[in-house]
N, C-alpha and C positions, 0 to 999 in steps of 0.2 A: 801705448795700448792699440788695438788694430782698430781702424775706423772705416777700412774698404772690406766688402765682402766679395769673394770671388766662388761663383758655383760652377764645378766640373760634373761631370758623369759619374767618375767613381774614384773610391778612397784612395786605389793607386796612386791615381792622376793628383789626386789632392795633395797627397803627402810629397809627390815629387815637386811640384810647383809652389807649394808652401814653404819649402826649403829658399827656392830662388826667388821669392817676392819679400822675405824676411816679417818681420813683426808687428809692421803696420797693417799687413794683408790677414784676412782670417778665410779661410781655402775652405769649405765645405763640398761633399758631395751630394747629387740627387738622387744617386744610384738608377742612372739609364732615365727613362721615360717618366713623367710622373701623371702625365693626364691622356687618355686615350679615349676611342668611341667604345661603347658598354658592350660588354660579353653577349647580355642575354637579350639583346634587341637590335635592329638594323642601325638605328644611331644616325641614320642619314634622312635628312627630311629632304626626300626628291623633288617635291612640289613647291620648294623655295630656295629653289639656287643650289639645292644641295648642301644645304646647311649643317655642319654636322654638330652632333650633340657629344661634347667631351664631360668626360667623370674623372675624376680622382680614380688613378688604380689602388685597386686593393692592395693595403698593406703600405701605402706610401703616406698614410694621412701623419704619421708620426714624423718622419722625413721632412714634410711640406710646413708643419709645424716649427719644427727647428729652425727651417730657413726662415720662415717667416719672422720669427722671434730675433733672428739673425740680421735681417735686413731692417727690423725697425731700429735697431743698435747702430746701424752703420751709416756713415754719411755717403756713402758711396756704394751701386753694386755693379759688379760686372758678370756677365754669364759667360764662361769660357767651354762651352761644351765642343765635341770633335767639330771639324771644320768641313763638314758637309750638309746634305738636308737632314738629315736625321739630326745633328747635332743642332742646325738651325731650328728646328721644330721644335727640340728640346728648350732651345734658350727661349723662343717665343712662347712656348706654353708656362713655363716660368715666370716669364715676366708678366702675361698676363693675371697668373697666379698673385704674386709678389706685388700688381698695381704701380709695376714701372712702365715710365712711358717708352715704348719700342722707337720712337721718336729720336730719342736721346741718344749718344752713342756710348752704348752700355755692352755691348758685344767685342767680343776679343778673340781672335783666332790666330791659331800657330801651325805649320807643318808638320814641328819637330818640337820635342818636350827636353829643351837644353838650355841652360841659364840665359845664352843671349837672345835665344829666337824668343822665351818667354817675355823678357824684360821688353826687348822691341816691339815686342804685339802691344803690351801694355800702353806704349808712348803712341800708337795710334789707333785707339778702339774707333767702332764704326756702329752705325745702325742695325737692327736688325735687318736682314735681307729678306723682306715678305716675297719675292721672286723664289726665293728657295725654299720657304715656308710653305708655299702654295705647290710647288712641285710635291712636296712631301704630303702635303693634305690630298692634291688629288690621286695621288699612287695610291695612300690608306684608303681614301673613299673607293676608289675604282675596285680594289681588292675585296672592301666590303661587300660594293653591290654583286659582285659577280658570286663571292661566297657565300653571302647571307640569301643570296635568290637562288642558287643552285643548289647547294649543299642540302638545306630541307626536302628539295625535291628529292633527290637522292637517298633521304632519309625514308622519306615514304614510298619510293619505288624499289629499291633496292635493300638497304640495313640503316640504321642508327650508327653514327659517329663517323661517317663520310664525309669528306670534303671537296670542294671544286675550287681550285686557286685559278687564278690568271693564268701566272707564268708556269705553276708546278703542272697545271694539265697540259700545254704543250709542250714541257718535259717529258710526262710519262709516255705521251703519243711520239715522241721522237725516239724514245727507247722501244716503242711498240712497233713502228715501222722499222725499225733496224732488226729486231727479230723477225718482222716477216722477210726482210730481203734475204737474211740468213736462211730461213727455211724454204726459200722460193730458189734459193742459189742454185744452179746447174755446174758442176765443176766442168771445168774444160782440160783434155788432157794436153800437156806439151811436153818436150824435152830439151834437152840442152847435151852438147857434147864438148867434153875438156879434153885437151890433149896435154900432155906433160913433156917438156923440150928442154934441150937441154943447149946451153951457149957455154964455150971453155968450161966445163965441167959444172955450171953454175945451173941448177934446175928452177923453172918456173911454170905456169899455166897459162894458157890460152883456150878462149871458147869461141865456138862455132859462132859466125857474125851472120853472114848469109855467101849470096851467089854474085861474087865480085863483091863490090863496096858496098851497096846496098842492100840493109838488115832484113832479115827473114828470121818468121819462127817455124819450129818444127812442131806438126801436129799428131805424128802417129810415128810407130815403130817402124812401119814402112819406109816411110822419109829418111828416117835414123838409117836404116839398113843401106838406102840407096847411096848415102852420103858416104856411109864407111866403105861402101864396095869402091867409091869413087877417089878416096884417099889412099886406099890401100898400096903402099910399098911406094908411095909416092913423095918426093921430097917437100919439107917443109919451107919455103924461101920467103925473108923477110922483105917486103914489098915498100910499105912505108913506117917512116918512124917520125912519129910528133912529140915534141918537146916544148911545152909551156910554162909559163911562172904564173901561179893563181894565186890571188890574195882573198883570203878569208876575213870576214869581219865577225866582231864579236856581237853575242845578242846583246839588246839594248837593256837597261835594268829592269828591274820586275816591275808589273804592275801587279795589280791583285792577282788576275786570272791567271798569269805566267808565274806567279808565286805559288798559286795553288797546285797547279799543275807540275810544276818543277820539285816541288816537297812530296807531292805523290810519287813521282819516278825515282827521286835518290832518295828521299827520307822518308817513304812508305808512310805517310802522314796522311789522315782524310783531311778534307776541306775545311770541314769544322776545327779538327786542332790546329791545324796551320794557323787560322783566323785568331785563335786564342793565343796562342802561343806568340802571336806577332801582336797580340794586344798588350802583353806584358812585357816585349820588348819595347813597345812604344811609349807606354803609359812608364816606364823605367824601373830602372833595377841598381841596387843599393852595391855600389862599387868600393866600398869600404872608405879609405879617405878621400875620396872625391866625392863620394856622397850619393844619393839616388839621380841617374840619370837616364833619360830616354834613349836608348839605344839606336832606333831606326826611325824613320820618318812616317808619316802618315800612311797606314797599309789597306785602306780602302779608296784606291786610285785608279783611273785607268790612261795616265799620262806618263811617257817615259823621259820628260824635260827634267832637267836639273841645272841647279843653281850656278851661276858663275863662281862663286865661293867654294862649294864642293868639288866644283871642276879643276880650281887650282890647286885646292889641296890636294887633291888623287894624283893631280900631275906631278907635284913636289914630290909625294912619296913614292910615286912609280918612279920617278928618275932617280931617286937616292937608293931605292932598294934594287931596282933592275937596271938603272944606265939611262941614259939618255934617249936612245934607239926605240926604249919599250913605251915611252911616251910619247901622245898626240902632239902633233906639231902645232892643229887648232882643233876646235873642238867639234864633235863628229856629231850629227843630226841622225834622228831615227824618223823614220815614217809614221805618220799619226794616222790610226782609223778613222773612217768619217765619222763613227758614233762617239769618240772618244770626247769629254767634257772638257778634259785639259784644266780641270780645276786645282789642283795639286801636283808636286813634283811626284816623279817615279820614286820606288821604294829604295832606300839605301842606308847605309849606317849614318848616324850623325857625325859620326868622325872618321874619316878612314883610319885616323891613326890609332884607334880602338882596335886593335887587331884579336881577332878569336883568341889566339894561345894566351893572350895576356888577360883574358877575363874569366878563365876556366875556373877560379876558384869561388867566382860568384855568379855563374850560370849554371842552371841544371842541365842534363844531358841532352835534353830534347832543344831548350834555348839556346844551348850552344850550337847545336848541329842547324838550328834554323839560322840564328845570327851567322856562322859561318856561310850558309848559303847567299845569304844576302850581300855581306861583306864582299865574296868573292866574285858573284855577279857583277856589283857595281864596279869594283876593281877593274874587272876584266873589259866593261864596257868603256872603260876610259884609256884602255891600252892600246897602242899600236898593232893593226892586224898582221895575223899570220901570214907566212910568205909559204907556198907550197912548189916544187917542182914536179910537174907532174909528166909522165910518156904515156903516149899510147902508141899501139905497135900493131899493124895489119900484115898479117901472114897468110901466104897463098900457097896452096897445096892442089894442083890441077883443076884450077877455077873455082875453088872453094875458098874462102874468107875465114880467118879464125883472127880473133882482137886479144891481146893482152894489154891490161892496164896497171900503173904503178904511179906512185907518189911518194916522196919523203918531205918532210917538213924543213925548210931550207931555214926559216926565220921563225919562232914559234909565238912572239908576239903575245897576244894576250892566252893563249892556249896553254902557257908558263903557269897561268893562274886557273884558269875554268873553262870549261868545255859545256855548251849545253845537252842536256840529256834529249832522249829520242822515247818515243812511247812504247817500241819495240826492243828498248832495253841494250841495244846493239853499241858500240864502241869502237871509234875510227881508230884504225893503228895504220901504220906504214907499210906498203906493201911495195918491196924494190924489185924492179928489174934489173937484170943483169946489161951490161955495155952492147947494145945492138945496132948492125948496119943494116942498111938497103943493099938487099943481093945476097946475104949473108944467108946459107944452107944449113938449117939447125937440125942438131941431134933429136930424132924421135923417140922417146921412151916408151909411151902407152898413150890410146885414147879410149876414155870411157863414157859411154852414153848413160844419161839420167833420165826416168820418167818422174815427171810432175803433174800435178794438178793445181788449176788455181783456187784460191781460197776465197771463203765466203768475207764481206766486211767485216771485221773485228765487232764483238759487242763492247758498248761503252764501260770504259773503266772511269772514275771520277774526274780523274786530268783530262780524258779526251772529249767526257760531255762537257765540263766548263769552258772548254775552247771552242767545240762546236756551239754553245749558247752564247759567246763571246763573238764566235764571226758571223751569226746571225741576227745580234743585235737585240738579244733576248735577255732580260733582265740587265742589272747591272753592279758593280765591284760588291755591293753591299748584301744581293739578294745569292749569289750562287751557293753558297754554304747553307745557308737556313733552307733554300729549294730543296736541296739533296737531302737535307735532313729529314723533309716533310714527307716526301714520296716515299721513303722507305719508313716513317713511324706509320703513316696510313696504309700499309700494305699493300701500296699500288705495283711498286717493284722489290725486289730483294737482289743483294748481291750474291753472287756465285761465283767463287776464286776470284773475286774482286772486281769482278764485273756484272752492270746491271741485266737482270732480266725481268720481263713483266709478270705479273702474277694476274690469275683469272680474273680477282676481282679488278684492279688495273685496267685490264683489258674490257670489262663490260661497262665502268665507267666512262671508259674514254668514247666506246659504241656510242652509248647515249648521250652525252655532248656532241659527239661528233654529227649527230641526227640533228638535233636540236639545236645546239648553239656552234656552229662549225667555224665561226670567226675567234672564238674562244683558244682552239685549237690552229688555226693558221698562223703559219711563224713569221709571213710577212705581215700580218695583222698585229699580230705581238709584238714585232719590230716597230710599224710605225706608232703605236701607243708608247714606246718607250722613246722614240723622237718625238712625240708631241708632249711627254714630260719634260724632256731636255729642253723645249722651246719655252715651257713656262718658266722653268727656272732661268731662262737668258733674258727673259720679259718679252718673250716674244708671240707668246700666245696666252689668251685668259682660261684659266684652270676652269671656269665655270662650262663654258662654251667646248670645253674639250669633253668633260663629263657628258654635258648636255647630248652631244653629237652621239656618243658610243650608247647611253642609255637610251635614244627614242628607240634604234632599232633593237637593243636588249630585252627591252621589256616588250615588245610585241614576240619575240620569239619566246619570251617566257611565259606568256600566256598560252601560247599553243601549245608549249610541254605541258603546261599544268593541265590541259584536256587530252593531250594525245600519249604521253610517257606511259609506257606500260609497265606494271609492275614486275619484277625478276627475282625469281628464287635461286640464291646461289646453295646447291645441295653440296654437303660436305662428302667426300668420297669414301666408302667405308671399308676399315681394312680387315683382314683375317683376325689379327690380334685381339683379344679379350681383357678387358678391363682388370687389373690386379686385385681392385678396390670392391666394385661392385658386379663385375662378372658381365657389363653390356658391352658392345662393338667398340673398340677406339677408332675413331675418323681422324682423317688428314686434315690438319688445319697449317694454315700460314702466318707466322708470326715474323716479327721485324727482322730476324736472321734467319729465314727460311721456315721450311717445312718441319711437323712435329705433330706427334699424335697426343689425341687427347680424348677423355670419354664421353661418350655420345649422349652420356647422362645430365652435362653440364647445363645448367649450375647445379643441380642437385651433388653431382660428383665433379671433383675439380682434378681427377688424378690426368698426370701428363706424363710422356716419356717421348725421349729424343729418337728419333728414326736412326738407325744403326744399319751401316754400310761394310758389309764385310769385304776384304778385297782378298780373299781364297789363300791366306798363308797364315799357318798355325803359328803360335807365340813360342819364341825361341827361349822364351826364359820358365815357364811353367808347364810347355809342351801339350797341355789340354787345351786351352783357350784358343780363340781365333783373334787376328788382329782386325781391328773395326777401327774407321775415319772418327775422330771426333773435332770438337772444335773449341778452342781457348775463349777466353771471356772477351778477347779483342778478335774474334772471329777467324784466328789464324788456324788453319788445317795442321793435324797432328795424328798418330797413329798409337793405338793404347792396346791392350790386352782387354777382352770380352768378360775376364773372370776379375777386373778389377772391382771392389779394391783388394781382393786376396792376392793378384797379382799387378804389382805396379810398373809393367812393362811399358815404356813409353819413348815415342822415337818423334822427331821433326822431319825427317825422311822416311819415305815411304817404301816398307819392305816389299821384295818381289817373291813370288813363289820360288823361282828358279835358284837352287845353291850354288854358291861358288865352285866352279871348275877346280880348282886349286887345292882348297881346304873344305870343302863341303860347307861353309857356315853360310851365314844368312846374309845376302846381298840387297842394298837400298838403293833407290833413285835418290843422286844428290843434283838439287840445283846450284849451279855456279853462275854467277852474273856474266862471265866472259866466254866461259866454254859452254853453255847450256845446260842441259842433263846429260848425267853420266850415272854409271852403275859402278857401284865399289863395293866391296867385302866389307863388312863390320870386323872383322878378326885378322886378314891378312892385307898385302899390298896390291891384290889385284883388282883392275879396274878398265871398263871399257865404255865405248860411246853407246848411249840407249840407242834403241832402233828410232829412225825418225819416220 
């Protein structure tokens, strides 16, 4: 009979751990947090050392009653919530409710949910770490002080339902600042000159480098014409050949932020989806005869550190599968960010021996894709560096220098398994140069000048925004996904082509906060606050003093804002279209997924319709409709007929107005990962590169 109670957060985790511990243990789930600050009031006594008023979360009464009954029957109770601040706080709240002595060794933590890890953890239980608890409390109270004081102001001055969070506000400000950079950007003209040359019948390209060996930029067509005149009918002579061997190291194992970034680049996952699937892989998957097993280590971490056991297992696997030369002679160390807490290992498979292909029948498609990404990244991080042969050639023609560069992989090393993605989607390929010698005269085929203009900084994608938040020390692994979700739900930003743009509402809110609470939007202030929370966790700062230092100045600013903040009226933009139900004018509204049209008579009339964007192409199916842009439920852009549902024409590729020159059929723009955008005919084999 079970005489030991173990409490975890989720049923999936309880199921996995229960199988490992056996019949003497009863494992139950708390279903996440059980107590929190009340939603209906501040719940913090600012005059009494920020004493929090915790209440049972609505709907958790039955869960707590079940846990209390089970605790009464048990001889021993262990709290095995996740190994981070939130998990420690959950354990502390449960201990308070169940009347457990927090000085007793009742807390059990493990970084991975495997049989050995779980059993080892229960051999060394510890006390609840109050520094971790206080760090979580401080963050929760800090966010409550900001949100529950500024939000009512915004309701009164702007409109109801708005909120201002500490981390979310500075995130919106970053998106607004980027938009301003883009709007204020002045493109600058520049030119490149590329010559196509031959050596022993093999063609290669060389680009203008400068005058002499010093690099120079070309800013006008006049400069181009002068250079072309100077090299006209002159020989291209090899001046210098530089050959080097370059070593390339693999990316370190994933931390939370890099996992979110790479999943966005390679799998097209949103941050929330990445964390949801990672949670499933961590808590355990039923692998048939092997039972339920946690497939990855804890996924909320900012450390790339890897256990010695995992390194040794990986080394053995690499040696067996690829050969001794692919394995590391000694463990590789990765640089650690200053703000990293380094509390847990990096994200890795719990056993590298569980190859992705061996788990296909047990994992869903998305689980398999994310597991493969984590498995390959970890395996590559434990492999030898790649070795590349590089060649740089300086070519002189009448005092003008051109340069050609090439490289080829001499030894693939980790690249045999995995190469990190990039935000621009580019992929490295070998660029081979023919054998060249100094003094060699090259055959000249053609020289082409090309005009370019500098581009503004790109809007933030989810991956790029997470990386920027991390680089600036804003938020922590557990906060990135909920922050991005909140600012979209509130309508402060919208996603357009998978990139964040600020809304009018977001700009108004940030303008008001910036005027009266500038420190809330200050990146350095927010980063310092995160650092203070880390110090509380490490036992190096008192949580009450940290809150007191913040609240003193904040309370003064709050009083000024109450008196001086002016009311802002956000008027809806009226369209020319009339409501199909009541005849009133439709107005433009902004929802979570962008703009739409709604009746100006709301709430009496609730008619809405999407904004239709025609692309100037007639429907090839019914011939009478027009092709319009639409969005799927997952916000993916596609193209359909305006006569839908009578005409069911649909295409993921964008149709273009120009017919195929070969067969006169419809042509579409097709996006390809390697080649970019090309134009192809839907009926024959004609294709061309799209205009750049």
